[in-house]
N, C-alpha and C positions, 0 to 999 in steps of 0.2 A: 504494500500500500504506500503510495506517495504521501508526503506530508500534506500536500494540498487537499488530499482526501479527508484528512481529519480536521482541517480548519473549519471554523464555523461558516455558515453560508455568507455570501456576499451581502453587504448591507448598503442601504441607500445613504446618500449624504445626510438626509434628514435624520435617519436613525443614528448615524455616526455622531452627529452633533448633539443629538439628544443624550446619547450615552456619555459623551464628554461632559455635558452639563451635569448629569447625574453624579459622575465621579468627582467633579469639582465641588459640587454641593456637599458630597460626603466628606471630602477633605476639609472644606470650610467648617463643617459641623464639628469635626474633630478638633479644630482650632479654637472653638468657642465653648469650652467646658463650663465657664461661669454662667453662660446663658442657658445651657442645658440643665445645670445642676438642680434648679428648682423643680424641674419636671422629672428628675431621675427617681427611679424606684429604689427603695431601700432593699438591700440584698438579704434574704432570709438565710437561715442555716442551710448549708449546701451538703449534698450527699457525699461528696469527695473533694479532694484538693483541686481548686480551680487554677492554681499557679504552676501547673506542670511545664509551662513554657519559660518559666524563670523570670528574672528581673534584669534590668539593664539601665545604664545611664549614658549620656552622651553630649557632644557638642559643648564642652565646658567653656564658660566665660569666667571672668574674674568675680562676677557677682551672681552667677546663675548656673543652673545645670538642668538638663532634661532627664526626668525619671520616666522609665517605661515599664509597662507590663502588659499582658494580654490574657484575658480570662479564657480558660479552655472551653471550647464550644460544646464538647460532649457532656461536660459537667453542667453547663447551663441548660442544655437540652433535657437532661434528666430532671432538672428542677423546674422545667417549663418556663425558663427565662430567656430563651434564645432570641426573642423578638423585642425585649424590653431594653430601654435605656436605664442603666444601672448606676447606682451611687457607689463609687469606689473611693476608698480612703487611703492616704499615705502619711507616713511619718518620716521626719529627718532628725537624726540625733548626732551628738558628738562622740558617741561610743557605741560599739557593736551590741552591747546589752541593753541599750535604750534606757539607761538610767537618767540620762540628760537629754530629753527630747527638746529640740530647738524649734521645730516647725511642724505643723500638721495641716492637712488640707484635704479637699475632696475634688473629685473630677467625675464627669459623666462618661461612662463607657457605653458607646453607642453601637448597636448592631450594624449601622452603616459602615463602620470601620472595624467590624469583626470583634467588637468589645476589646479593642486595643486602647491603651491610655498613655498619653504623653503629658506629664505634668511639668511645666516649666517653672521651677522654683527660683524666685528672685530674692534679692536682698541678702545674699550670702557673703561670707568673708573670702577674700582671695587666698589662693594657695593653701587651702585647708581641706583635710580629709573629713568626709561626712559618711554616715551610714543611714540607710533608708530601708523601708519595708512597706508593704501594701496590706490592706485589710479588705476582705469581702465576706460579709456575713460572719460566720464562725471561723473563717479561714484566714491565716496569716501567711504571707509569702516568705521565702527565704530572705535573708538580710543581704543587701548589696552594699559594697564600698564604693565611694566615688570621691572625686577631688576637683575643686575649682581650679581655674587657671591662675597663675600669678597676675598681679595687677599689670596693666599695659606697660608701665615704665619702671617696674620693679627691677632691682639689680640682682636678679636671681642667678645663682652660681652653678646650678646643676639641674638637669631635667632628664628623666629616664622614660623611654617609651619603647614599645615593640610595634612592628608592622607585619602584616600577613595578608594572604590572599588565597583564592582558589582551593575550595574545600569540598571537592566532589564526595558526597556522602558514601557512595557505593565503593569508592576506591580504597577506603581505609578508616582507621579510627583517629579521633581527634586528640591523640596523646599530646601533641604540641600545645594544645590549649590547656591541658592539665598543668604542664610546666609553666606556661605563661601566667596562669592564675596564681601560682605560688610565688611569683615575683612581686606582686602588689605594686604594679607600675604606676607612674603618673598618668599614663595614657596608653591606649591600644588603638592602632590605626588599621582599618581593613580596606584594602585597595580593590576589592571587587571579586566577582564570582563567588558570592556568599552561598548561593544555591546554583544548581545546574538544572536546566529545563528538560533534559532528557538523559538517557543512559549513554555512557561512552565506554568503549573497551569491552573486553570479555572476561577478565580476571577480577570479578566483582566480589567484594568482601561483605557488603551489606546491600540491602535492596531499597530502592525508592518505593513509595506507596502506590505509584501508578505510572502510566505511560507519559509521553511528552505532554507538557502542560500548556494550556492555551488560554483559559479564561480565569476570572478572578478566583473562583473557588479552587481551581487547579493550583494556582500560585499559593493561595493560602494553605492548602494541604501540603505543598512541598516545603514551605517554610516551617510548618508544624513538625514535619519529619526531621528537618535539620535541627530545630530547637529542642527536639527530644533528647539530644545528646548531652549527657551530664557534663562532659568536659567543656563543651562550648558554653553551656549555661554558667559554669564556674568562671570562665574567663570573662563573660559579660558582667558577672556580679563582682569581679575583683577590681575593676577600674573603669573610668569613663572611656567610651569609644568614639572615634570619628570614622565615619563610613562614607564610601562612595561606591558606585556600581561599575561593572564592566559589561560584557555582552551576555553572559549566561543568566543573569537576572531576568533577561527577556528572551533572547534567541541568539544562538551562536553566530558571531561575526556580523551581527546586524549593523547597519550604518544609517542613522537617522530614520527614514521611513522605508529603507530598502532591506529586504531580508536576504539571506544567503541562498534561498531556494525560490520556489514558485509561489510564495505568498504575494498577494497584491499589496501595494502600499496601504490601502484601506484596511486590509486584514491585519497587517503588521501594526498599524496604529491602534486598532482595537486591542490587539494583544499587548501593546506597549502601555496603553492606558491601564489595563488590568494589572500588569506587572509593576508599574510604577506605584499604583495605589498599594499593592501588597508590600512593596519595599517599605513605603512609609509606615504601614501598619505594624511591621515587625522590627523596625529599626528605631533606636533612641535618638531621633533627630528632631530638630525644630520643624514646624510646618513650613514647607518651601513656599516662598513668595512667588506668585505668578503662575501657580499650577492651573492647568486647564486641560482636563481629559488626558491625552497622551503626552502633554508637555509638563515637565516638572524641573525647573532649574534647581540643581543641588550644588553648583559650584559656590564656594564660600571661603571666607578667610577667618582664621582663628589666631589669637595672639596669646603668647605664653611669656609674659614679661619682656624684658629687653633681649632675652636669650634667643627666642624663636618666634617667627611668624609662619604659619602654615596655610598655604593656599591649596584648597581641595578642588580638583578639576574633574570634569566630565568629558571623556574623549569618545563617547558613543552617540549621544543624543543629537549632536549637531554636525557630525562628520560627513564629508563627501564619501561616496561608496569607494571601497577598496579598488585600486587601479589594476588593470591588466588581468582581471579575473581572480584576484586575490592569491594568497599563497606566496611562495618564493618564485619570482619571475624575473626575466630580463626586463629592462625598462622599456616602456612603450609610450606612445604619444600622450595617452591619458595621464600617465605617471609624470610626464614633463609639463603638465598644465600648472602654471604657478598660481592659479586661482583656487586650486583645491585646498580644502580646509579640514583640519582635524577638530579644532576647537569651536568653529563657528565664529562669525564676526563679533557678535556681542560679547561672548565669553573672552575672546582674544583681546578685545579692547579693554575690558575690565582687568584682565591679567596684566596687560602691559602697563596700565595705570598703577596697579598695585606694585609691580616691580620697580617702577620709576620712583616711587615714594618710600620704598622699603627701608627701614632703619634698624631692624633687629640684627643681632649678630649672625644668626642663621636664618636663611629665607628658603623655605621648603615648598616644593611642588609635590603634593601627594596625588599621584595619578596612576594610570593603569598600565601603560605599555612602554616598552623600552625606548628611551630617547637616543642613547648612543647608537651609532650606526652598527649594524650587525650583518653586513653583507657577506656573501659566500661565493665560491667559485664552482660552477657547474662542471659536469663531466667533460665538456668540450672547451673548458677554459672561459666560458662566458660568466659575466658578473650577474649574480642573482640578488634581487632586493626582496626582503620580507615586507609585503604590501600592507599587512594589518597593523604594523607598528609605525613609529615615527619615520622610519626609512621610506614608507609609502607616501609620506607627506613632507618630503625633504625640503621643499621651498619654505613651508611654514616653519619647520624646525630651524632652518638657517636664519629666518627672520627673527625668531624668538631668541636664539643664541646671540645674534648680533645686537638685539635690543638689550639683553642682560649686560652685554659688554659695554654698550654705549652709555647706558644710564648708571653703570657701575653698581648694580645690585649687590649688596654685601653677601658674600659666601652662599651662592645658590647651591642647593642640594635637591636632587630629584629622587623621589622614592617611587618604586615601580613594583608591580606584581605581574600577573598574567602568564608568564612564560614558563612556569613550573620548574624554575632552576634559579640558583644563586649566581649573581654577577656583580662585579664592581668595575666602574669605568670612569675615565676622564671624559668630560664633555668638551670637545674641541671646536674651535671656530671652523676648522677645515679637517674633517675626518680622514682625508686623503693625504694629509701632511702631518707626520708625527711631530714636527717642530712648531706646528701652529699653536697659537695661544690656547691655554686651557681656561674655559669659562666657569666650569662648575664640576660637581661630582655627582655621580649616580650610583645608588645602591639598589640593587634588584633582589627582591626576596623570593625564595622558592615557594612552592605550594604547601598548604597544610596536609593535603592528601592527594590532590589531583595528579594522576600519572602513576599511582602505586608507590612502591618502596623507593624506586629510583636507585641511582648509584653515584659514586663520587665523581667519576669522570667518564665521558663517552667520547667516541670518535667524533661525533657531531660537535661536541663542545671543544675538543682539541683543535679541530679544523677552524672553527670560528675564532678561537683565540689567536691562532697563527695568522689569520687574515685581517684581524682588527687589533692592531697593537695598542690602541687606546683602552682596550678591555683588559683588565688585570687579573680577573678571577672568574672561574666557572665551577659549579658544583651542582649535581642534580639529585641530591637527597632531599628529604622533606624536613620542614621546620619553620623557623621564623627568624627575623633579625631584631636584635635588641640594640637600640641606639642610646648612647649616653652623651649628653651635651654639656660642655662648660664654655665659658667665654673664650677659651683658647683652642679647644679641641672638640671635634666630632668623632665618636668611636662607634663603629658598627661591628657587633659580634654576630657572626653567622652561626646560628644554633641549629643543629641537625640531629635527626633520629636515624638509627640503623634500620628501623622497620616501622611501618604504620599499618601493615596488614595483620599484625597481631597487636593487641593493646599492651600498654604499660612499659614501653621501651624507655631506656634512659636517654637523656639528652646531653650533648656535648658541644663545645665551640669548635667548629671546623676551621674557621679563619677569622681574623680580626683585621679590619681596615680602618684607617683614620683619615681625617682631613683636618689640616691646621687652619685656623682662622687667618684669613689674609693670604692663604696659599692654596688656590683651588686645585682639585685633583685628589686622587685616592692614593694612600700609601699603605702597604702591608706592614704589619708589625708581628 
């Protein structure tokens, strides 16, 4: 059966716009808990635990944090509450035992958003650890730990965070998150592919709950499966998260309204609207401004004292379609079109303005795909370009690197996921000239599980290292990267696991790279 056979029937423009309006209304509803609260139903005693999806916090600011949870649908159905707007309560405390409760509040959990709840708690102290929990009827959630950002101009001397991506549930266990949770970090950054829309590969360790997902209920079910993992829930409860998406949150290798296969643009936009709403429902993020059906701007900037400013990008929603048929290809006329974009004009202009005024010690682009060139040589000596990453949009990349150089953005660091392997690279003004100026540093993290156990080195990796001298490291095991920042030094520890197809493996540091403030580029230690 082709994928087009399982896509929902073609919709008219009127039906499409109606659906977009309904989804936008649902998102707006979720952003107005105070208006809903008066009409919310008090939750009676429940037959079982409604907090099986855990708790989370995210998008920390110096004076606020987003607290998240979602009530389990099967429990609400047992209690006959699945269609009601419900009164959900939260507490914030200075200690994990809640002897010193600092704030309490209520929020309406609406069925329009699957009874997910996002409480934006304001008026908090900067750079402070807090603990939180939720109450629903006779049930109390697990306790979550969170932390606000340092004040914008605080002279903070150290910041610790981890970044991760690509967690195909079927490919292995989330042991990396178990270790991440134990670190009690200041922040966790997820760079996309939080879920996978369909099965990949043959050596599957666990099973998704269904086939390829298409509509809102499908996406909700898939997130529920992923959130059932205890290690993932522990990592969410251990620290605030900053998240963005890549392609598998919607459909593999999609570009704006273009699918990789025979879905029509209208079909993909319907699917994208459902996927984006589900992403919001299950993630600890603030309500995106400007959402409208399949459109949801999630690029944003977060400040962590004078030490770091993090710009979170979206390289899927606005991009031109991959050139030359996607994959690794020789360059073609489409690839040489300088008008092609990865970021879209509005996001690019916003980013350029941010980079021109940046004044933190470390200025981070948290994004999805490898920025450093990763070209290879084919069997006949031809140069091959990977069209899905920044190499496929090389004119825009060159313009971005030139801009960072021209405006003298302090210490640019790019964080990347997507590629299921570890890399460390210098960002050069000219990747064909090793003597060219180095503009910044790129740290690419491997997957949590995607691709199975992996291995330390492959011939593929060795060949790419030899062909790209600006790339200094490759490793294809699973794990995450821990970053430690000071005013003088950025340190990236590449933490890897020997296996993720069996649970409980020990973790170790495979390699450490640093960047010195004022001296762009990566150095092995």
